KEMITOR-512729 format. One record per residue (C-alpha): x, y, z. Coordinates in steps of 0.2 Angstrom, whole numbers, always signed. Last residue first. Layout:
% KEMITOR-512729
<r><X>X</X><Y>Y</Y><Z>Z</Z></r>
...
***
This chain:
% KEMITOR-512729
<r><X>+112</X><Y>-408</Y><Z>+424</Z></r>
<r><X>+114</X><Y>-424</Y><Z>+414</Z></r>
<r><X>+98</X><Y>-421</Y><Z>+404</Z></r>
<r><X>+104</X><Y>-404</Y><Z>+398</Z></r>
<r><X>+120</X><Y>-412</Y><Z>+391</Z></r>
<r><X>+109</X><Y>-425</Y><Z>+381</Z></r>
<r><X>+97</X><Y>-412</Y><Z>+375</Z></r>
<r><X>+111</X><Y>-401</Y><Z>+369</Z></r>
<r><X>+120</X><Y>-416</Y><Z>+360</Z></r>
<r><X>+103</X><Y>-420</Y><Z>+351</Z></r>
<r><X>+101</X><Y>-402</Y><Z>+346</Z></r>
<r><X>+119</X><Y>-401</Y><Z>+339</Z></r>
<r><X>+116</X><Y>-417</Y><Z>+329</Z></r>
<r><X>+100</X><Y>-410</Y><Z>+321</Z></r>
<r><X>+109</X><Y>-394</Y><Z>+317</Z></r>
<r><X>+124</X><Y>-403</Y><Z>+310</Z></r>
<r><X>+112</X><Y>-412</Y><Z>+298</Z></r>
<r><X>+106</X><Y>-430</Y><Z>+295</Z></r>
<r><X>+90</X><Y>-438</Y><Z>+290</Z></r>
<r><X>+91</X><Y>-433</Y><Z>+271</Z></r>
<r><X>+107</X><Y>-431</Y><Z>+263</Z></r>
<r><X>+104</X><Y>-416</Y><Z>+252</Z></r>
<r><X>+104</X><Y>-421</Y><Z>+233</Z></r>
<r><X>+119</X><Y>-413</Y><Z>+224</Z></r>
<r><X>+117</X><Y>-396</Y><Z>+215</Z></r>
<r><X>+130</X><Y>-391</Y><Z>+202</Z></r>
<r><X>+133</X><Y>-372</Y><Z>+198</Z></r>
<r><X>+143</X><Y>-371</Y><Z>+182</Z></r>
<r><X>+156</X><Y>-356</Y><Z>+181</Z></r>
<r><X>+157</X><Y>-347</Y><Z>+164</Z></r>
<r><X>+160</X><Y>-329</Y><Z>+171</Z></r>
<r><X>+142</X><Y>-323</Y><Z>+167</Z></r>
<r><X>+134</X><Y>-339</Y><Z>+172</Z></r>
<r><X>+142</X><Y>-338</Y><Z>+189</Z></r>
<r><X>+133</X><Y>-321</Y><Z>+192</Z></r>
<r><X>+116</X><Y>-328</Y><Z>+188</Z></r>
<r><X>+119</X><Y>-343</Y><Z>+199</Z></r>
<r><X>+124</X><Y>-332</Y><Z>+213</Z></r>
<r><X>+108</X><Y>-322</Y><Z>+212</Z></r>
<r><X>+97</X><Y>-338</Y><Z>+212</Z></r>
<r><X>+109</X><Y>-345</Y><Z>+226</Z></r>
<r><X>+104</X><Y>-331</Y><Z>+238</Z></r>
<r><X>+86</X><Y>-330</Y><Z>+233</Z></r>
<r><X>+84</X><Y>-349</Y><Z>+236</Z></r>
<r><X>+80</X><Y>-359</Y><Z>+221</Z></r>
<r><X>+92</X><Y>-373</Y><Z>+226</Z></r>
<r><X>+100</X><Y>-371</Y><Z>+243</Z></r>
<r><X>+93</X><Y>-388</Y><Z>+249</Z></r>
<r><X>+101</X><Y>-395</Y><Z>+233</Z></r>
<r><X>+118</X><Y>-396</Y><Z>+242</Z></r>
<r><X>+132</X><Y>-387</Y><Z>+233</Z></r>
<r><X>+146</X><Y>-390</Y><Z>+221</Z></r>
<r><X>+154</X><Y>-375</Y><Z>+212</Z></r>
<r><X>+162</X><Y>-378</Y><Z>+195</Z></r>
<r><X>+175</X><Y>-369</Y><Z>+184</Z></r>
<r><X>+187</X><Y>-364</Y><Z>+198</Z></r>
<r><X>+198</X><Y>-349</Y><Z>+201</Z></r>
<r><X>+203</X><Y>-345</Y><Z>+219</Z></r>
<r><X>+202</X><Y>-326</Y><Z>+221</Z></r>
<r><X>+191</X><Y>-321</Y><Z>+206</Z></r>
<r><X>+180</X><Y>-336</Y><Z>+210</Z></r>
<r><X>+179</X><Y>-332</Y><Z>+229</Z></r>
<r><X>+174</X><Y>-314</Y><Z>+225</Z></r>
<r><X>+159</X><Y>-322</Y><Z>+215</Z></r>
<r><X>+154</X><Y>-332</Y><Z>+230</Z></r>
<r><X>+155</X><Y>-317</Y><Z>+242</Z></r>
<r><X>+149</X><Y>-326</Y><Z>+258</Z></r>
<r><X>+163</X><Y>-321</Y><Z>+269</Z></r>
<r><X>+179</X><Y>-328</Y><Z>+278</Z></r>
<r><X>+179</X><Y>-345</Y><Z>+269</Z></r>
<r><X>+196</X><Y>-351</Y><Z>+274</Z></r>
<r><X>+204</X><Y>-362</Y><Z>+261</Z></r>
<r><X>+206</X><Y>-381</Y><Z>+260</Z></r>
<r><X>+215</X><Y>-390</Y><Z>+246</Z></r>
<r><X>+215</X><Y>-407</Y><Z>+237</Z></r>
<r><X>+200</X><Y>-414</Y><Z>+246</Z></r>
<r><X>+193</X><Y>-432</Y><Z>+241</Z></r>
<r><X>+205</X><Y>-440</Y><Z>+254</Z></r>
<r><X>+198</X><Y>-431</Y><Z>+269</Z></r>
<r><X>+212</X><Y>-425</Y><Z>+280</Z></r>
<r><X>+210</X><Y>-407</Y><Z>+275</Z></r>
<r><X>+192</X><Y>-407</Y><Z>+280</Z></r>
<r><X>+196</X><Y>-413</Y><Z>+298</Z></r>
<r><X>+211</X><Y>-400</Y><Z>+299</Z></r>
<r><X>+199</X><Y>-386</Y><Z>+294</Z></r>
<r><X>+186</X><Y>-391</Y><Z>+307</Z></r>
<r><X>+200</X><Y>-391</Y><Z>+320</Z></r>
<r><X>+206</X><Y>-374</Y><Z>+315</Z></r>
<r><X>+188</X><Y>-367</Y><Z>+314</Z></r>
<r><X>+183</X><Y>-372</Y><Z>+332</Z></r>
<r><X>+171</X><Y>-387</Y><Z>+334</Z></r>
<r><X>+154</X><Y>-383</Y><Z>+342</Z></r>
<r><X>+152</X><Y>-368</Y><Z>+331</Z></r>
<r><X>+144</X><Y>-352</Y><Z>+338</Z></r>
<r><X>+127</X><Y>-345</Y><Z>+333</Z></r>
<r><X>+120</X><Y>-331</Y><Z>+324</Z></r>
<r><X>+119</X><Y>-340</Y><Z>+307</Z></r>
<r><X>+126</X><Y>-326</Y><Z>+296</Z></r>
<r><X>+138</X><Y>-317</Y><Z>+307</Z></r>
<r><X>+142</X><Y>-331</Y><Z>+320</Z></r>
<r><X>+146</X><Y>-343</Y><Z>+306</Z></r>
<r><X>+157</X><Y>-330</Y><Z>+298</Z></r>
<r><X>+167</X><Y>-327</Y><Z>+314</Z></r>
<r><X>+170</X><Y>-345</Y><Z>+316</Z></r>
<r><X>+177</X><Y>-346</Y><Z>+299</Z></r>
<r><X>+168</X><Y>-356</Y><Z>+286</Z></r>
<r><X>+178</X><Y>-370</Y><Z>+277</Z></r>
<r><X>+181</X><Y>-367</Y><Z>+259</Z></r>
<r><X>+185</X><Y>-383</Y><Z>+250</Z></r>
<r><X>+195</X><Y>-384</Y><Z>+234</Z></r>
<r><X>+194</X><Y>-400</Y><Z>+223</Z></r>
<r><X>+206</X><Y>-404</Y><Z>+209</Z></r>
<r><X>+201</X><Y>-416</Y><Z>+195</Z></r>
<r><X>+183</X><Y>-413</Y><Z>+196</Z></r>
<r><X>+167</X><Y>-423</Y><Z>+195</Z></r>
<r><X>+170</X><Y>-438</Y><Z>+206</Z></r>
<r><X>+178</X><Y>-425</Y><Z>+218</Z></r>
<r><X>+161</X><Y>-416</Y><Z>+220</Z></r>
<r><X>+152</X><Y>-433</Y><Z>+224</Z></r>
<r><X>+165</X><Y>-437</Y><Z>+237</Z></r>
<r><X>+164</X><Y>-420</Y><Z>+245</Z></r>
<r><X>+145</X><Y>-420</Y><Z>+245</Z></r>
<r><X>+144</X><Y>-437</Y><Z>+252</Z></r>
<r><X>+157</X><Y>-434</Y><Z>+266</Z></r>
<r><X>+147</X><Y>-418</Y><Z>+272</Z></r>
<r><X>+131</X><Y>-429</Y><Z>+272</Z></r>
<r><X>+140</X><Y>-443</Y><Z>+282</Z></r>
<r><X>+144</X><Y>-431</Y><Z>+296</Z></r>
<r><X>+156</X><Y>-418</Y><Z>+302</Z></r>
<r><X>+150</X><Y>-410</Y><Z>+318</Z></r>
<r><X>+154</X><Y>-392</Y><Z>+311</Z></r>
<r><X>+158</X><Y>-394</Y><Z>+293</Z></r>
<r><X>+154</X><Y>-375</Y><Z>+290</Z></r>
<r><X>+153</X><Y>-377</Y><Z>+272</Z></r>
<r><X>+160</X><Y>-373</Y><Z>+255</Z></r>
<r><X>+162</X><Y>-381</Y><Z>+238</Z></r>
<r><X>+174</X><Y>-378</Y><Z>+224</Z></r>
<r><X>+179</X><Y>-388</Y><Z>+208</Z></r>
<r><X>+194</X><Y>-386</Y><Z>+197</Z></r>
<r><X>+197</X><Y>-395</Y><Z>+181</Z></r>
<r><X>+179</X><Y>-401</Y><Z>+177</Z></r>
<r><X>+170</X><Y>-415</Y><Z>+168</Z></r>
<r><X>+183</X><Y>-428</Y><Z>+174</Z></r>
<r><X>+192</X><Y>-439</Y><Z>+161</Z></r>
***
């Protein structure tokens, strides 16, 4: 039997790569039902100050097609406690690159108050959407 009934994780999932797949697979191994929040284009612009390479609807479709994912929702803001009250889950899965950041320290306190576990998974070293985007930019700039 899996440790959690309903799990939740979020991400931009732009330029989907093996690190994204790893977190989804590990999360599903620990919960019966996995809900994934995909950040909207507007949210990414707001907190990362950049545009996505792949539009929201396509990123959502990609994540929906992953066998480890049971449901996909739009992540329209970074209100993690609000997501709990809206969606309902007993665990949140996140990469350990967020561990001990002020943002997640605060979230961890709030989740403890409502009985939600925050589970950190090792970040997949050597791969990131930012790195992939940089390589694409370099290739495109060299073609001009």
